[in-house]
Each structure stands twice: as structure tokens, then as C-alpha cells.
Residue, then its C-alpha position, 0 to 999 in steps of 0.5 A: m814425163l813417163e817414168s820407167k817401171s824398174r830402176w836402171n843400174i847403169e854400168t860405165t866404162d872406160e872409153t879409152l880401153v873400149d877404143q883401144l880393144a875395138v881397134q886391136l881386136n877389129l871389133s865394134k865399139l859395142a862389143a869391145r864395150l861389153l868386153v871392158q864392162r866383163g873385165w876383159t880389158n887386156v887385149e890377150e886375155a879377151k883374145r882368150f875369151l873370144h877364142m877359147d880352145e881345148s886349154a879351157l878343159h880340166d883333166p877329170f882326175l883332178f876331182k877328188g874321188m874320181e880315181e876310186s869311182v872309175a876303178r870301182i866301175k870298171k871292176a863292176i863291168s868286168n865282173e858284170e855286176r849290175i849297176l844302177v844310175f840313180g838320177d833327178y827329175d829336172a833337166d840336169g838330173v835327166t840329161s845327167t842319167s842319160v849320159m851315165y847310163q850311155t856311157l856305161k852302156s857303151l862300156g858293156a856294163d850290165v846298167s839301168f836307171y832310176v828316177p824318183n818320182r817327186f810326188t811319192e818319193g820326194y827329192g833325192p836317194n830314199e831307202p826303199a828305192f835302195r832295198n829294191a835295187k839290191d833285191e834285183g841284184v845291184s851292187v853299185i849305185i852311181t847317183v847323178d846330179t843328187g846324193i850329196s846330202a843322203v847321209y842316212e841312205a849312204s848308210v843304208a847302202k853300206e848296211i845291205g852291201i851296196d857300193l854307192i858313188i855320188t856325183d853331184h854338183h850341189e853344196p856339200p853339208p857339214e856331214l858327208p854321206d859315208a859313200f864308197a866315193i864322192v865327186n863333186h868339185k865343191q868338197e872342201d879339198c877337191p883340187y878340181p879348179f872349176k866350182s861351177l859344173a852342172g851336175v851333167g857337167v860332172a856326169f861328163k866329166t866322169a864319162q871322160a874319165l871312164l873312157g879315157r878320152f873326151p866323149e864328143e857324142y855327149l856334147d848335146l846332153l851336156t849342153l842341154g843340162t847345163i843351160a837349163d840348171l842355169v849354172p855360169l856359163v863362164e870358163e869351162n862351162r862356157y867352152l863346153v856349151q860353146r862347143g855343144l850348141p852346134k852338137v844339138a843342132q846337129t844331133k843324131r838322137p831320134g829323141l832329141k829331133a823329134l823334140m825339136e821339130l815339135c818345139g819349132v827349133q830343128g833346121q836352125d842355128v840352135t842358141e842358148e835361148h832355144v835350149g833355155f825356153a823351148i827344149g829344156p822346160r820340155l824336159n822339166a815337164a814330165g818331172r814336174l807333173d809325174s815321173a821323169d822316166p820319159a824324158v830319159s827314154l826320149l834322150i836314149t832311144e834309138d828308135s825314131m817311131e818310139a822317139e816321136e811317140i815319146a816326144q809327143q807325150v813330153d810335149d803334151l805334159n808340157k802343154e799341161r804343165q803350162k795350163i796348170v802353172n796359168d791356172i794356179t797363177k790365177e788363183a794366187i794373184a787373186q789371193v794376193e790381190q785380197d791382201e795388198g800392202s804386206p812386203v811379203i807374198i805367202v798364198g797357198q791352196e789344197g791341190w796345187n801341183a807342187g811340182v810347178i809352185g816354183i814357177v807360179a813364185s816367179r811369176l808373182v815376183e815378176k807381177y808384183y816385186r815382193p819376196t814370194i812363197v807359194l804353198s801346196i797344201d795337204s790338209e789331211k796331213g796338215v803339211a804345206k810344201g812350199s817354193a820361195r823366190s825373192i827379190e834383190g835386197f832380201d835374203m830368203f834363206q837368212n830370213l827363213s833361218e830366223c824362222r826355223e821354229w816353224l821349218p822343219h825342213f827348208g833349204g836353198h839360197p838368197m833368191a830361192a828356197g824350197l821348205t816344208m812346214n805345218v799348215a798350222d804355222v803359215d800365219k805365224l811365218r808370214k807375220k814374221l817375214s813380213l816384220l823382217a822385210d819391213e826392217v830392211l826393204k826401203s820402198e825403192d827396194l820394191i821396184p824392180t832393178k834392170h842391170v844395163d851393161l852398154i850405153a849405145k848410140v843409134n848409129e852404133v846398133t848395126v848389123d855388124a856390131i850385134m854379130d861382133l856381140q854374138k862372138l861373145s856368147p853363149f850368154g847365161v848366169g854369170h855372163p848375161s845377154p847384155k842390156v843395151m841403153i839408148a839414151k835421149t833419142k828422138i822418136g820417128q814413128f810409133k804405133k801399137i801392133g799386133s791382133n790385140k794392139d798390145h805391142l809397141k813398135m818404135t822407131f829411134e832417130d839420130e840425125s841421118d841414123s835410125l833403129d827399129g824397136i820393138g815392145f812385146r806386151i807394152g802397147d799400153l805405153y802409146d798413150h803416154i808417148t808424144p811425138l817430140d818426146f826424147v825417150s831412153v830405152i833399154g833392151d836386147v839388140s837382135i837382127n831382124e830378117w824379113n822378106g830378105h831384108v836384114k836390120p838391126q832392132l832392139i827388143i824393148e824391155d823399159l823406157k822412160v821420158e825424163d822431160w815434161q810432155l805435152f799431150d795435144y788434145r785440142g779439138k778432140h773427143i775426150p774419153w775422161r776414163n782415159f784419165t780416171e783409170m790412170e795408175e797416176q790418178d792422184r797427180l792429176v790436176f784439172v784446170k779451168f779458167r772460165e766460169n761457163t766450163p764445166i767440170p766433167m762428172e767423171i773427173e768429180a766422181a774420181g776426186i780429181k783436184v780442180i783449180d778453178f780461176s774462173s772467180r779470180q782476176q788473176v791466177s795465183s802463183e801459190y798453186d804448185v803443179t810441180e810433177c803434176f799431170v795438168i789439164l788445161a780444161d779451157i782457154p785463159t782470159t789473159e795471157e799472163q795466166i799460163p805463165i803464172l800457173l806454170n812459172g817454173k814449176k815443172p809439171s810431169r805433163i800437160y794435157a792440152l784441151f783448151a775447149q771453148e764456146e767461141d772462136a774470138y779468132f775466127q769472128t772477124l776482128p775489125t781492122r782500122e779500115h772497118f772502123k773508119w768506114f763505120y764511123a763515116f757511115l755513122n756520120k753520114r746517118k747520124s743515128f742508127h738502130l742496132e737491133k733493127q738495121a745491124q742485119e741488113l748492114a752486116k749483109y751488105k757489107g759482108w760481115t757478121k752482126d756481132t762484129i757491128d755490135f762490137m764496133s759500136k761498143v768500142f765507139f761507146e767506150l771511146e766516147f764517139v757515140t751514145i747508144n740509146n734504146g738501141f740508137v747509135t749517135l754519133v757524138s759531135e766533136p768527140s775527143k781525139k783517142s785511138l783504138a789503142d785506147s779501148v780496153l774492150y778493143q785491146q781484150q779482143v785483140n789479146q784474146s784472138e792472139l792467145e787463141n791463135q797461139l794456144v789453139y790454132s798453133s801447131y803441136r810443136a809451136l805450142k810446146q816451144w811456147m810453154t817450154p821456157y815458163i815451165e823450165t825457167k821461173m819468170s823472175e829469171t826471165v826478166 
């Protein structure tokens, strides 16, 4: 048995509906199954989802505050007033800034942009920046992707005579800023119907209202910010990103083209994964380490040489960000390893970059699957800034709310939060959160959950089926890429691959069909899989193109074997540390049947449980090896011992070593003709000396001396001969007996047959022999 590394939450679907959609929409069952699983069970609704059009778009003037904002901005342009676009430093903020800046520029505005430095100014609008803007003659400030909580800053703007227009998508606080206008679809009385636009989405809709047309030219920027900000890719967002991804691929922006070339995306179809994992992180890197200005400049420049220089700068910042993240993660892991057992991880250190600690927190959750807070500590000020990430079952925001007395500033949602606190209160926070976690988290909650969307057969995962699934893209938050499960399938080939042999390549088979699978960084599972296993596996399906061949494949994320496993170590050198270094070491049981079989020092030193039957006549059924990893070290003395040991106990694994000093099977087991000839020989000789003459006789007959010794002992047991001082003498007129009456002969026959079954049989035959004893109690087979 091989347990999965995560709990699988498996969705089921109505196959009747699946069949109907597959036929009526001319789709593969895999794609139809995903439509049903995601709630599109009606043919017409499914068609609208698959073939979205402009009806998915909403009028930008449905936003509360849009009319006032547009009127004021147009007035400012007409009066040649100075306008400042005030942005944020993440990818959403950078693209929002670029969209708003370029829109105003195209309308002839006197406009500039400003993105605060997170390290010197913190998050969002701030008073010094507003006052500096006023000194430079700015009369209108438009925020993008920020500002909805800027109550104090709005009052400053009003005081100094700046009209503040806030465009944002974050949750409004109970008290809204007293701004000239607020454009945020999440305001209580805002009639805009779609509530999940990113900050760049709100900026884009504002641009549409200002231009009086759909601003096609900004769809690439909209797509970058929307995907990077992890807003739900449903409804209007889905339509916009669906239209925008080709615009990213075909972008004319020198900066974006240069960046895409650096990250290997240029010249191919761009997907949401390219944006989320290649382009987005680079746009984020500048603001994480320093000022986000280079990222904005990259997106708005029209100079190709400047674009290449800035793209290289941004790419270098991303590499630096990656190194900083890796270094901090190593240091954080070292702290965690010193304090194992706590249900909540809180780590921190002086000098950790506050811009990347959220990424580090996510990595720790991925590794340990516990609620995690990572702190950047400033000892001089006695302050720690933190980023929190959580797991299912532990509402981070709610539980931090229970600790308000030590958290002067915090905010977030159930799965993530940010906070500022005094360093002196960190231990108090750690103790309180650990107590809260103990109250709500069960042991199973600390095992990661993977949501399985589709159960598929091997023959259902085809190139055509995967292309049908791609019709449901783009995938993202609210509409994630489907996880596919193939249940209990046979394995064809499996092997480790990669320069470090840390990847696992497998072939799954079902009758005449096969499917390739590749698991990255799970090569260690190779040693826990056997050729006869039926594995259940989950992952992403994709199309693999190599040397002109196009094949479907499964990117393996997790797998399990639910039946018992037999590992064939017969005749092999045993590296005992393979056992002693197992995570499941406490489940190991070393079983020996013979007195002369040594217990390896490594097994004893590791404290692994040993069952020694060498001093017993029979194996006792009192030993329960259920769910154990059983090492069968040597050959049993009787054929009943293994059946009694197993006896329906259902061990998870059996490691068959069956080491032995001598091979009874390969010793000459005398036949009746052997015994008949030897009896006639003794009858003729009357007397025969074993020590002096047996070797010569063995050479003459082509036997072994052990064979002659054995036949002599059998004849002695049957009272056919006497043996005195090495002389074997035939008894005159012995009682009639057969070889079956010799216990010694029968023991040798049985031992030879047992060795043949356990040591020299094929791997498949050995498993077939053991299976009935594991799966059924002996009393049930009688």
C-alpha cells in the first residue's frame, strides 16, 4: 500500500447529463463531465459559456461614481489641469497605472503617474505624496487598484484643494473616504452587476467610459493584471481574458515584447499559465524589492532600446527576488525544524525582505501544511511586519481577530492576511494562535486536500479530449484547471528520469490503451511502486509534442496504491538504510523463522520490531501485522508458517528476502530409483562406510555426498539399516515401509517445494500464492 500525500476530495457527476451534453455539443466525455461538474448542465447555458460574446460585457456607466469621475476628468483635460495617476506596486497596480496613464495621455491630458515605495511609504495613498503632488501643481489625483481605505488621505486631499477620484476593487471599509468620486463595484449601492473585476478591470472600464468605446488596445494589460491578481476568471473576467490572451501574444508594446522574449514566451500561443508563472512574477518583482516605477515604464515605453534595457532590469530583479526567497525559505525552514509539533508556524528574523515574506509563507504552507506567519523584524523600532497564509479549516482573519490586543494593524481574509505588531508580543501571538488551532484543527486537517474534478479512464484521455477541455479555458480562480483522476489502473513501464533521477515517468494501461505520465520531483516514489500495482493517480492533462509526435499525457501530482504490495528483494543486496530511513519506519516488522538467520545491526539500532519464530514449533496467530511493512527475512521451516502469520491480517507491504544458507531445491532430492539402486548396492555390499567410501560412490554415480548421507539417514529412520561407527549395514528382513513413512524424507520434499514456491518462483506467481492468505482468513477458506 502506498498512501497519497494528500486527501482527495472527489467530485462526482451525473453521467446521464454528461452523455447528453457530449452528444448535443459534440464534445468529449471529459469536457462534458467538467461542464456538468462546474454547473453548466443546460445545453443552452453551456453553449453560452463555451462561446461567450459581447453580451458578457456591462456598461461602465453602471458603476456608481462613473459619471461624476468622467465629467471631472474631461473637465481637467479641457482646462489643461495637471492629473496624477496614483497606483500600487503589484502587477495589478502596475497594469492599472499603465491603462489609466495611457488613456489619459491619448486624450491629451497633462498626466503623470506615481507608485509609492512599499518600504519607505507603505501601502496606498499617503499624505506626503499628496502634498508633493499639490506643490507640483496637480489638481486631480486618480487612484487605481488602491485608495478605498484612504479616509485620512482623502481628507488631506480635500484640505489642500485636490479632487480625489478613487478607482479600486478591494472591499470597502465601514467608513468610506470623503473623495470627489469613488468607482468601486463593491460599494453597497453600486449597481454594476459583476463584482469580481481586478483593479485593472476597474481602470479598463473607466478608460472605456472616458473614450466612449471599447478600448481594445489595452486588453493585453487588462489580461496581465487580471490573471496576476488571482480574481475569479468567470463571467466578464472570463470573456475579457479570453479576448485578451491573443492580444498578449500579438502585443506591439516594445516593453512587453522584450519581457516575453526574456522569459521564453514570445512566438507562441500565450496561456493563462504563461502570464501567471512567467510574466506576472516579473512585473511583481520590481515592487517587491524596490520601486515599481520600472515595471510601469516597461509597459508604457514606445522606445525599443529602452524597452530592452528595462526588461533586463526587471528580469534581473526577478532573479534577485528568487534568490532572496530561496535564502529566506532555507532560514525559515531551519527555524521550523527546531520547533516541530506546533499547529501554527510563526517564524521571523531581522532583515528578512518584507516584500517577499508572503511568498515564503506560501512555501512553508506547501511544505508543512500548517497555518503560517512569516515576520520581517526591525529591532531598532521593535516592530515586525508579517504575512500570513492558512490552510482549509483555519480562518486566518477570524483567528487573528481573536488576537487584536497584540495586532495594532492587520487585515486580510480566511486564507491570507498581513499584519504589523510589536516584536515583544510575538510569543503571545504564537501561544494564542496555537491554542485556537488546537481547538479547531483535527489531525486529518493537517493533511493537504486536493480537489479532483474529473474521474477518467485511460482511453478517455486523448488529444481530442484535451483540446475539448481547452475550450473551457482560461482557467483560474473560480474556474480552476481541472484535476483528473484515473482510478486503479495497471502500470506499464515506470522509471526515474532526469539528471538527478528526481522525476518519475510512468505508463498507465487499460486493455489496449495506454497513457504516459510524468511526475516532477517525485522520483523517490519509484522505490515504493511494484510492477503488479494498480495505481490511482491525479494530475493535470496536457498535450506533449516531441519530434513531430503528439500524445496526451498526465502531469502527476499525487498517486496511491490501495492494495497490499509485494516487493521482490530475493537474491538482491539489501541496503538496510532503505528501510531504516523510511518515513514509515514505525510500521516495519522484521520476521525471521530460523535460528541461524542474523538480525542486521541496522535493524536493531533503529529499534525496528522483530518477530523471531526460530524457537517456536509453530508461528502464532497472535501477532497482528495489519497495515505493517513486513520483511520476510528467511525461509519458513514449514509451509504453514507464512499462511498463519498473514491469516487475513492485511499487511500494507511485504518485502520478500527469503535469504538462506543452503538451497534444498538445488540439492539432489533422491527419487525412488535412487533409493532402489542404493538399497540394492547395500544388499550386495552388506556393509558400507559413510566417511571413507561415500565420496567415491558419489563420484561414480554423479551424486553428492550429501545425497548419500541423506538416503542413509532415511533408511535408518525406516529401520532398513543400522549405522554404527560410520558403517551402514542392511537389516535382514526389515518391515515393509514406503518413503512416505519417513518424516525426514517428507520434510525434505516439503522444504524443496517451499523453496521452489518462495525463492525460485516468478514474482507474479509469488504474489498469487500469497494473496489468498492476506485477503481471506484461513478459517474462511476451510
